[in-house]
Backbone bond lengths (Angstrom), bond angles and torsions (degrees), N, CA, C in turn:
res aa  C-N    CA-C-N  psi(-1)  N-CA   C-N-CA  omega(-1)  CA-C   N-CA-C  phi
1 X - - - 1.565 - - 1.519 105.51 -
2 X 1.308 122.97 -1.31 1.416 119.34 -176.25 1.584 110.62 -80.14
3 X 1.270 117.22 107.26 1.474 122.54 -176.52 1.467 112.53 -61.36
4 X 1.292 122.68 -37.88 1.416 125.75 -179.34 1.558 110.50 -64.17
5 X 1.360 112.88 -41.20 1.471 122.18 -179.02 1.520 109.06 -64.80
6 X 1.301 115.95 -42.74 1.528 125.27 -176.11 1.564 105.99 -64.22
7 X 1.312 116.22 -47.90 1.434 122.97 -179.13 1.520 110.20 -60.79
8 X 1.340 113.75 -39.46 1.536 113.65 178.79 1.424 111.13 -72.12
9 X 1.342 121.98 -35.55 1.493 122.43 174.74 1.570 108.34 -59.67
10 X 1.243 119.17 -38.93 1.442 124.07 -177.81 1.562 109.68 -66.06
11 X 1.279 115.80 -43.84 1.422 121.58 -172.39 1.565 116.80 -83.03
12 X 1.267 119.38 -15.17 1.495 122.66 178.67 1.563 109.37 -67.34
13 X 1.262 120.24 117.99 1.526 120.58 176.87 1.509 111.28 -53.05
14 X 1.300 120.13 139.55 1.443 124.32 178.28 1.416 117.80 -52.20
15 X 1.361 118.68 -35.22 1.466 124.83 -177.52 1.465 113.41 -71.98
16 X 1.338 118.32 -6.84 1.478 114.56 179.74 1.533 109.54 -132.22
17 X 1.299 117.67 12.23 1.569 125.03 175.04 1.533 110.59 -71.29
18 X 1.288 111.61 126.30 1.545 116.79 174.23 1.548 108.04 -122.60
19 X 1.290 114.01 166.52 1.459 120.91 173.51 1.463 110.32 -104.26
20 X 1.307 122.31 145.67 1.439 124.51 170.38 1.585 107.17 -157.18
21 X 1.301 116.82 158.51 1.501 121.97 -168.53 1.483 112.49 -105.22
22 X 1.220 122.48 -11.72 1.508 125.61 -169.74 1.596 111.89 56.55
23 X 1.389 108.74 30.93 1.488 120.01 172.77 1.445 109.59 -60.31
24 X 1.365 116.36 138.41 1.404 133.33 -8.56 1.490 114.27 -93.06
25 X 1.420 117.34 6.16 1.447 120.57 -166.37 1.488 117.56 -80.75
26 X 1.292 117.62 -46.16 1.554 118.41 -171.53 1.489 107.85 -117.06
27 X 1.348 114.32 113.18 1.484 120.97 -177.04 1.559 105.92 -89.17
28 X 1.421 112.11 138.07 1.535 113.74 176.01 1.561 115.10 -64.03
29 X 1.248 116.82 152.15 1.471 122.88 -172.93 1.520 107.55 -49.78
30 X 1.334 127.58 -53.06 1.420 121.86 -171.78 1.497 115.94 -56.55
31 X 1.261 116.82 -22.02 1.519 116.50 -173.51 1.532 106.95 -115.73
32 X 1.299 121.13 -3.17 1.504 122.14 -169.59 1.587 109.66 -55.51
33 X 1.406 115.40 -37.72 1.460 116.34 -179.35 1.455 115.39 -77.15
34 X 1.276 118.87 -19.13 1.543 125.78 -177.47 1.505 113.42 -89.28
35 X 1.397 115.19 -34.99 1.514 116.86 -173.79 1.451 108.74 -128.04
36 X 1.300 114.21 139.33 1.614 117.53 176.61 1.477 110.82 -80.01
37 X 1.358 118.07 -30.18 1.425 122.61 -176.50 1.535 115.65 -123.97
38 X 1.330 113.62 130.03 1.395 116.58 -177.02 1.537 114.43 -67.13
39 X 1.391 116.74 155.29 1.362 117.84 172.26 1.524 111.81 -143.65
40 X 1.365 116.53 160.25 1.473 119.18 -173.88 1.567 111.37 -58.40
41 X 1.306 121.70 -20.95 1.413 123.48 178.44 1.567 110.30 -61.51
42 X 1.265 116.72 -17.81 1.438 118.58 179.54 1.508 119.23 -88.74
43 X 1.411 113.11 16.65 1.403 119.49 -176.48 1.554 110.17 -66.27
44 X 1.317 113.86 -28.43 1.506 115.35 -178.96 1.481 114.95 -60.05
45 X 1.365 112.97 -34.32 1.485 116.79 174.72 1.513 112.69 -67.32
46 X 1.297 123.72 -28.08 1.387 129.24 174.87 1.541 108.28 -69.55
47 X 1.313 116.00 -49.65 1.420 122.23 -179.42 1.564 111.63 -59.43
48 X 1.354 111.82 -45.67 1.590 118.02 176.02 1.451 109.52 -53.59
49 X 1.371 117.64 -51.90 1.488 123.86 -176.83 1.539 109.35 -54.45
50 X 1.335 112.86 -51.22 1.533 117.03 -178.78 1.494 112.28 -60.27
51 X 1.279 116.04 -42.33 1.445 118.63 -178.29 1.521 111.03 -63.66
52 X 1.278 117.69 -41.49 1.478 122.83 178.93 1.637 106.29 -64.21
53 X 1.394 116.78 -46.49 1.443 114.34 -171.57 1.472 108.52 -71.92
54 X 1.375 120.04 -28.34 1.489 120.96 -175.64 1.560 109.13 -97.06
55 X 1.405 117.07 0.43 1.412 123.03 171.83 1.530 110.07 58.69
56 X 1.417 114.85 56.17 1.452 122.57 178.49 1.470 111.05 -148.32
57 X 1.214 119.03 176.21 1.518 120.64 -173.31 1.481 106.37 -78.16
58 X 1.354 118.49 152.12 1.447 121.06 171.66 1.484 110.68 -69.85
59 X 1.286 124.80 -21.28 1.544 125.43 174.11 1.452 106.72 -68.02
60 X 1.386 122.86 -37.40 1.451 120.39 -179.99 1.522 113.53 -70.59
61 X 1.302 114.77 -30.59 1.552 120.49 172.53 1.504 111.49 -65.78
62 X 1.348 113.44 -44.07 1.509 116.12 -175.42 1.600 104.28 -69.17
63 X 1.263 120.69 -43.62 1.459 124.38 -179.50 1.505 113.52 -60.63
64 X 1.354 115.44 -47.21 1.523 121.47 -177.70 1.503 110.35 -67.46
65 X 1.443 114.98 -43.98 1.525 118.50 -173.12 1.521 106.23 -73.70
66 X 1.262 121.13 -34.26 1.465 122.54 178.94 1.613 111.84 -66.84
67 X 1.324 115.55 -40.90 1.461 118.44 171.55 1.475 109.48 -64.22
68 X 1.294 121.88 -42.07 1.488 120.62 -175.80 1.483 109.67 -65.79
69 X 1.368 118.09 -39.36 1.503 121.71 -175.41 1.453 106.35 -68.29
70 X 1.355 120.88 -43.11 1.426 124.19 177.99 1.432 112.36 -58.26
71 X 1.391 117.69 -43.13 1.406 121.04 -177.78 1.596 108.90 -69.89
72 X 1.285 115.52 -40.71 1.601 119.18 179.43 1.448 106.12 -60.15
73 X 1.374 117.72 -57.24 1.427 117.23 -170.10 1.602 117.61 -72.12
74 X 1.325 112.17 -21.67 1.537 113.55 172.87 1.468 110.40 -75.50
75 X 1.359 120.45 -30.77 1.419 118.69 173.70 1.585 110.10 -73.77
76 X 1.322 121.19 -35.96 1.428 121.63 -176.28 1.508 107.70 -67.40
77 X 1.320 122.11 -35.50 1.400 118.00 -179.58 1.527 115.10 -70.87
78 X 1.220 112.94 -18.57 1.524 118.56 174.04 1.481 113.33 -73.83
79 X 1.307 115.99 -19.25 1.444 118.62 178.60 1.534 116.00 -89.48
80 X 1.317 114.21 -2.48 1.477 116.98 -179.55 1.503 110.48 -87.09
């Protein structure tokens, strides 16, 4: 329901979009009543929300964010 957050999700260019869970602090809405602490397994709820906000398939979110993470981490290993 956070309008600023939704606008941010819409405005982030696809080629730099990444997924993260706010673990362990902020639990996504669908599991908030069942779990006291967030976990990485809840990343699917984040991806689902982003796909709804951006009006695209969840598969496209998974594909794009996987590519972006691989690109990011392949560059970061070259810095070490």
